[in-house]
PyMOL CGO cylinders between C-alpha atoms (Angstrom):
from pymol import cmd
from pymol.cgo import CYLINDER

trace = [
    CYLINDER, 12.32, 4.40, -5.09, 9.34, 2.36, -3.96, 0.3, 1, 1, 1, 1, 1, 1,
    CYLINDER, 9.34, 2.36, -3.96, 8.14, 2.73, -0.38, 0.3, 1, 1, 1, 1, 1, 1,
    CYLINDER, 8.14, 2.73, -0.38, 5.66, 0.64, 1.56, 0.3, 1, 1, 1, 1, 1, 1,
    CYLINDER, 5.66, 0.64, 1.56, 3.65, 1.67, 4.58, 0.3, 1, 1, 1, 1, 1, 1,
    CYLINDER, 3.65, 1.67, 4.58, 1.16, -0.17, 6.77, 0.3, 1, 1, 1, 1, 1, 1,
    CYLINDER, 1.16, -0.17, 6.77, -1.62, 1.43, 8.77, 0.3, 1, 1, 1, 1, 1, 1,
    CYLINDER, -1.62, 1.43, 8.77, -4.66, 0.51, 10.82, 0.3, 1, 1, 1, 1, 1, 1,
    CYLINDER, -4.66, 0.51, 10.82, -3.09, -1.17, 13.83, 0.3, 1, 1, 1, 1, 1, 1,
    CYLINDER, -3.09, -1.17, 13.83, -4.01, -0.49, 17.43, 0.3, 1, 1, 1, 1, 1, 1,
    CYLINDER, -4.01, -0.49, 17.43, -5.60, -2.03, 20.50, 0.3, 1, 1, 1, 1, 1, 1,
    CYLINDER, -5.60, -2.03, 20.50, -8.79, -3.95, 19.72, 0.3, 1, 1, 1, 1, 1, 1,
    CYLINDER, -8.79, -3.95, 19.72, -11.19, -6.28, 21.47, 0.3, 1, 1, 1, 1, 1, 1,
    CYLINDER, -11.19, -6.28, 21.47, -11.22, -9.98, 20.78, 0.3, 1, 1, 1, 1, 1, 1,
    CYLINDER, -11.22, -9.98, 20.78, -14.08, -11.17, 18.62, 0.3, 1, 1, 1, 1, 1, 1,
    CYLINDER, -14.08, -11.17, 18.62, -14.24, -8.15, 16.40, 0.3, 1, 1, 1, 1, 1, 1,
    CYLINDER, -14.24, -8.15, 16.40, -12.88, -7.45, 12.93, 0.3, 1, 1, 1, 1, 1, 1,
    CYLINDER, -12.88, -7.45, 12.93, -9.87, -5.35, 12.01, 0.3, 1, 1, 1, 1, 1, 1,
    CYLINDER, -9.87, -5.35, 12.01, -8.69, -3.89, 8.74, 0.3, 1, 1, 1, 1, 1, 1,
    CYLINDER, -8.69, -3.89, 8.74, -5.08, -3.09, 8.00, 0.3, 1, 1, 1, 1, 1, 1,
    CYLINDER, -5.08, -3.09, 8.00, -3.91, -1.26, 4.90, 0.3, 1, 1, 1, 1, 1, 1,
    CYLINDER, -3.91, -1.26, 4.90, -0.73, -1.45, 2.88, 0.3, 1, 1, 1, 1, 1, 1,
    CYLINDER, -0.73, -1.45, 2.88, 0.08, 1.33, 0.46, 0.3, 1, 1, 1, 1, 1, 1,
    CYLINDER, 0.08, 1.33, 0.46, 2.95, 1.46, -1.99, 0.3, 1, 1, 1, 1, 1, 1,
    CYLINDER, 2.95, 1.46, -1.99, 4.26, 4.74, -3.33, 0.3, 1, 1, 1, 1, 1, 1,
    CYLINDER, 4.26, 4.74, -3.33, 6.81, 5.67, -5.92, 0.3, 1, 1, 1, 1, 1, 1,
    CYLINDER, 6.81, 5.67, -5.92, 6.99, 5.88, -9.67, 0.3, 1, 1, 1, 1, 1, 1,
    CYLINDER, 6.99, 5.88, -9.67, 7.34, 3.51, -12.59, 0.3, 1, 1, 1, 1, 1, 1,
    CYLINDER, 7.34, 3.51, -12.59, 6.72, 0.26, -10.81, 0.3, 1, 1, 1, 1, 1, 1,
    CYLINDER, 6.72, 0.26, -10.81, 4.40, -2.71, -10.96, 0.3, 1, 1, 1, 1, 1, 1,
    CYLINDER, 4.40, -2.71, -10.96, 3.51, -5.17, -8.22, 0.3, 1, 1, 1, 1, 1, 1,
    CYLINDER, 3.51, -5.17, -8.22, 3.87, -8.91, -8.73, 0.3, 1, 1, 1, 1, 1, 1,
    CYLINDER, 3.87, -8.91, -8.73, 2.77, -10.01, -5.26, 0.3, 1, 1, 1, 1, 1, 1,
    CYLINDER, 2.77, -10.01, -5.26, 1.69, -8.55, -1.95, 0.3, 1, 1, 1, 1, 1, 1,
    CYLINDER, 1.69, -8.55, -1.95, 1.99, -10.56, 1.24, 0.3, 1, 1, 1, 1, 1, 1,
    CYLINDER, 1.99, -10.56, 1.24, 1.10, -9.90, 4.85, 0.3, 1, 1, 1, 1, 1, 1,
    CYLINDER, 1.10, -9.90, 4.85, 3.24, -11.28, 7.65, 0.3, 1, 1, 1, 1, 1, 1,
    CYLINDER, 3.24, -11.28, 7.65, 3.07, -10.91, 11.39, 0.3, 1, 1, 1, 1, 1, 1,
    CYLINDER, 3.07, -10.91, 11.39, 5.46, -11.28, 14.27, 0.3, 1, 1, 1, 1, 1, 1,
    CYLINDER, 5.46, -11.28, 14.27, 3.91, -12.19, 17.62, 0.3, 1, 1, 1, 1, 1, 1,
    CYLINDER, 3.91, -12.19, 17.62, 5.79, -11.04, 20.73, 0.3, 1, 1, 1, 1, 1, 1,
    CYLINDER, 5.79, -11.04, 20.73, 8.87, -13.19, 21.27, 0.3, 1, 1, 1, 1, 1, 1,
    CYLINDER, 8.87, -13.19, 21.27, 8.28, -15.24, 18.13, 0.3, 1, 1, 1, 1, 1, 1,
    CYLINDER, 8.28, -15.24, 18.13, 9.49, -15.31, 14.57, 0.3, 1, 1, 1, 1, 1, 1,
    CYLINDER, 9.49, -15.31, 14.57, 7.80, -13.56, 11.71, 0.3, 1, 1, 1, 1, 1, 1,
    CYLINDER, 7.80, -13.56, 11.71, 5.18, -15.72, 9.98, 0.3, 1, 1, 1, 1, 1, 1,
    CYLINDER, 5.18, -15.72, 9.98, 3.23, -15.50, 6.76, 0.3, 1, 1, 1, 1, 1, 1,
    CYLINDER, 3.23, -15.50, 6.76, -0.45, -14.62, 7.12, 0.3, 1, 1, 1, 1, 1, 1,
    CYLINDER, -0.45, -14.62, 7.12, -1.97, -14.16, 3.68, 0.3, 1, 1, 1, 1, 1, 1,
    CYLINDER, -1.97, -14.16, 3.68, -1.13, -12.84, 0.25, 0.3, 1, 1, 1, 1, 1, 1,
    CYLINDER, -1.13, -12.84, 0.25, -2.31, -12.05, -3.23, 0.3, 1, 1, 1, 1, 1, 1,
    CYLINDER, -2.31, -12.05, -3.23, -0.79, -11.69, -6.70, 0.3, 1, 1, 1, 1, 1, 1,
    CYLINDER, -0.79, -11.69, -6.70, -0.56, -8.25, -8.21, 0.3, 1, 1, 1, 1, 1, 1,
    CYLINDER, -0.56, -8.25, -8.21, -3.45, -8.92, -10.56, 0.3, 1, 1, 1, 1, 1, 1,
    CYLINDER, -3.45, -8.92, -10.56, -5.68, -10.30, -7.82, 0.3, 1, 1, 1, 1, 1, 1,
    CYLINDER, -5.68, -10.30, -7.82, -8.74, -8.69, -6.32, 0.3, 1, 1, 1, 1, 1, 1,
    CYLINDER, -8.74, -8.69, -6.32, -9.48, -10.77, -3.23, 0.3, 1, 1, 1, 1, 1, 1,
    CYLINDER, -9.48, -10.77, -3.23, -7.87, -13.73, -1.50, 0.3, 1, 1, 1, 1, 1, 1,
    CYLINDER, -7.87, -13.73, -1.50, -9.21, -15.54, 1.56, 0.3, 1, 1, 1, 1, 1, 1,
    CYLINDER, -9.21, -15.54, 1.56, -7.12, -17.64, 3.92, 0.3, 1, 1, 1, 1, 1, 1,
    CYLINDER, -7.12, -17.64, 3.92, -9.20, -18.73, 6.89, 0.3, 1, 1, 1, 1, 1, 1,
    CYLINDER, -9.20, -18.73, 6.89, -10.03, -15.65, 8.98, 0.3, 1, 1, 1, 1, 1, 1,
    CYLINDER, -10.03, -15.65, 8.98, -7.79, -13.46, 6.82, 0.3, 1, 1, 1, 1, 1, 1,
    CYLINDER, -7.79, -13.46, 6.82, -8.97, -11.69, 3.68, 0.3, 1, 1, 1, 1, 1, 1,
    CYLINDER, -8.97, -11.69, 3.68, -6.62, -9.76, 1.42, 0.3, 1, 1, 1, 1, 1, 1,
    CYLINDER, -6.62, -9.76, 1.42, -8.31, -7.34, -0.93, 0.3, 1, 1, 1, 1, 1, 1,
    CYLINDER, -8.31, -7.34, -0.93, -7.33, -4.55, -3.29, 0.3, 1, 1, 1, 1, 1, 1,
    CYLINDER, -7.33, -4.55, -3.29, -8.61, -1.00, -2.88, 0.3, 1, 1, 1, 1, 1, 1,
    CYLINDER, -8.61, -1.00, -2.88, -7.97, 0.52, -6.29, 0.3, 1, 1, 1, 1, 1, 1,
    CYLINDER, -7.97, 0.52, -6.29, -9.22, 3.96, -5.28, 0.3, 1, 1, 1, 1, 1, 1,
    CYLINDER, -9.22, 3.96, -5.28, -6.61, 4.20, -2.53, 0.3, 1, 1, 1, 1, 1, 1,
    CYLINDER, -6.61, 4.20, -2.53, -3.96, 2.13, -4.31, 0.3, 1, 1, 1, 1, 1, 1,
    CYLINDER, -3.96, 2.13, -4.31, -3.84, -0.08, -1.27, 0.3, 1, 1, 1, 1, 1, 1,
    CYLINDER, -3.84, -0.08, -1.27, -3.97, -3.76, -0.38, 0.3, 1, 1, 1, 1, 1, 1,
    CYLINDER, -3.97, -3.76, -0.38, -5.99, -4.43, 2.76, 0.3, 1, 1, 1, 1, 1, 1,
    CYLINDER, -5.99, -4.43, 2.76, -5.84, -7.26, 5.26, 0.3, 1, 1, 1, 1, 1, 1,
    CYLINDER, -5.84, -7.26, 5.26, -9.09, -7.93, 7.08, 0.3, 1, 1, 1, 1, 1, 1,
    CYLINDER, -9.09, -7.93, 7.08, -9.01, -10.18, 10.12, 0.3, 1, 1, 1, 1, 1, 1,
    CYLINDER, -9.01, -10.18, 10.12, -12.27, -11.64, 11.36, 0.3, 1, 1, 1, 1, 1, 1,
    CYLINDER, -12.27, -11.64, 11.36, -13.04, -12.90, 14.86, 0.3, 1, 1, 1, 1, 1, 1,
    CYLINDER, -13.04, -12.90, 14.86, -9.89, -11.49, 16.39, 0.3, 1, 1, 1, 1, 1, 1,
    CYLINDER, -9.89, -11.49, 16.39, -8.14, -13.59, 19.02, 0.3, 1, 1, 1, 1, 1, 1,
    CYLINDER, -8.14, -13.59, 19.02, -5.51, -12.57, 21.59, 0.3, 1, 1, 1, 1, 1, 1,
    CYLINDER, -5.51, -12.57, 21.59, -3.04, -14.75, 19.71, 0.3, 1, 1, 1, 1, 1, 1,
    CYLINDER, -3.04, -14.75, 19.71, -3.45, -12.43, 16.71, 0.3, 1, 1, 1, 1, 1, 1,
    CYLINDER, -3.45, -12.43, 16.71, -1.43, -9.88, 18.67, 0.3, 1, 1, 1, 1, 1, 1,
    CYLINDER, -1.43, -9.88, 18.67, 1.76, -8.85, 16.96, 0.3, 1, 1, 1, 1, 1, 1,
    CYLINDER, 1.76, -8.85, 16.96, 3.40, -6.52, 14.48, 0.3, 1, 1, 1, 1, 1, 1,
    CYLINDER, 3.40, -6.52, 14.48, 1.90, -6.87, 11.04, 0.3, 1, 1, 1, 1, 1, 1,
    CYLINDER, 1.90, -6.87, 11.04, 4.13, -6.29, 8.03, 0.3, 1, 1, 1, 1, 1, 1,
    CYLINDER, 4.13, -6.29, 8.03, 3.41, -5.82, 4.36, 0.3, 1, 1, 1, 1, 1, 1,
    CYLINDER, 3.41, -5.82, 4.36, 5.84, -7.18, 1.79, 0.3, 1, 1, 1, 1, 1, 1,
    CYLINDER, 5.84, -7.18, 1.79, 5.67, -6.18, -1.85, 0.3, 1, 1, 1, 1, 1, 1,
    CYLINDER, 5.67, -6.18, -1.85, 7.58, -7.73, -4.72, 0.3, 1, 1, 1, 1, 1, 1,
    CYLINDER, 7.58, -7.73, -4.72, 7.57, -6.28, -8.19, 0.3, 1, 1, 1, 1, 1, 1,
    CYLINDER, 7.57, -6.28, -8.19, 9.44, -4.53, -10.95, 0.3, 1, 1, 1, 1, 1, 1,
    CYLINDER, 9.44, -4.53, -10.95, 10.73, -0.99, -11.27, 0.3, 1, 1, 1, 1, 1, 1,
    CYLINDER, 10.73, -0.99, -11.27, 11.39, 0.62, -14.62, 0.3, 1, 1, 1, 1, 1, 1,
    CYLINDER, 11.39, 0.62, -14.62, 14.66, 2.51, -14.30, 0.3, 1, 1, 1, 1, 1, 1,
    CYLINDER, 14.66, 2.51, -14.30, 15.52, 4.25, -17.55, 0.3, 1, 1, 1, 1, 1, 1,
    CYLINDER, 15.52, 4.25, -17.55, 14.02, 1.42, -19.60, 0.3, 1, 1, 1, 1, 1, 1,
    CYLINDER, 14.02, 1.42, -19.60, 15.50, -1.41, -17.51, 0.3, 1, 1, 1, 1, 1, 1,
    CYLINDER, 15.50, -1.41, -17.51, 13.23, -3.55, -15.36, 0.3, 1, 1, 1, 1, 1, 1,
    CYLINDER, 13.23, -3.55, -15.36, 14.68, -4.15, -11.91, 0.3, 1, 1, 1, 1, 1, 1,
    CYLINDER, 14.68, -4.15, -11.91, 13.13, -6.51, -9.36, 0.3, 1, 1, 1, 1, 1, 1,
    CYLINDER, 13.13, -6.51, -9.36, 12.40, -5.20, -5.90, 0.3, 1, 1, 1, 1, 1, 1,
    CYLINDER, 12.40, -5.20, -5.90, 11.35, -6.79, -2.64, 0.3, 1, 1, 1, 1, 1, 1,
    CYLINDER, 11.35, -6.79, -2.64, 10.34, -4.26, -0.03, 0.3, 1, 1, 1, 1, 1, 1,
    CYLINDER, 10.34, -4.26, -0.03, 9.01, -4.44, 3.53, 0.3, 1, 1, 1, 1, 1, 1,
    CYLINDER, 9.01, -4.44, 3.53, 7.07, -1.86, 5.44, 0.3, 1, 1, 1, 1, 1, 1,
    CYLINDER, 7.07, -1.86, 5.44, 7.98, -0.90, 9.00, 0.3, 1, 1, 1, 1, 1, 1,
    CYLINDER, 7.98, -0.90, 9.00, 4.97, -2.71, 10.41, 0.3, 1, 1, 1, 1, 1, 1,
    CYLINDER, 4.97, -2.71, 10.41, 1.90, -1.80, 12.41, 0.3, 1, 1, 1, 1, 1, 1,
    CYLINDER, 1.90, -1.80, 12.41, 1.24, -3.13, 15.92, 0.3, 1, 1, 1, 1, 1, 1,
    CYLINDER, 1.24, -3.13, 15.92, -2.00, -4.95, 16.65, 0.3, 1, 1, 1, 1, 1, 1,
    CYLINDER, -2.00, -4.95, 16.65, -2.87, -5.75, 20.26, 0.3, 1, 1, 1, 1, 1, 1,
    CYLINDER, -2.87, -5.75, 20.26, -5.93, -7.91, 20.85, 0.3, 1, 1, 1, 1, 1, 1,
    CYLINDER, -5.93, -7.91, 20.85, -7.36, -7.89, 24.36, 0.3, 1, 1, 1, 1, 1, 1,
    CYLINDER, -7.36, -7.89, 24.36, -9.71, -10.53, 25.69, 0.3, 1, 1, 1, 1, 1, 1,
]
cmd.load_cgo(trace, "trace")
């Protein structure tokens, strides 16, 4: 079974940077794509940034997704934080699991990490 976990959230000051991490654990799997989403208070979940499984770095505005091979993690760095960046940040991983020689697609979400940006 593949599991996904986010970390790095908390209460931060506007204007600064923040790094969130997404780690996947399990056996016999490969990642096709990693995406970060967020859900602001009272609003729907929205896509933030993402990267294919073979990628190293992807930049979307103030959001940079990068791979940390040493920690087997995909990080989301947010620059120049704004109060409107407040929300629960989720990691979504899509890939393939090898189950007794059969490749099975998976699409898994983490439980999220809360980011609160104060002005």
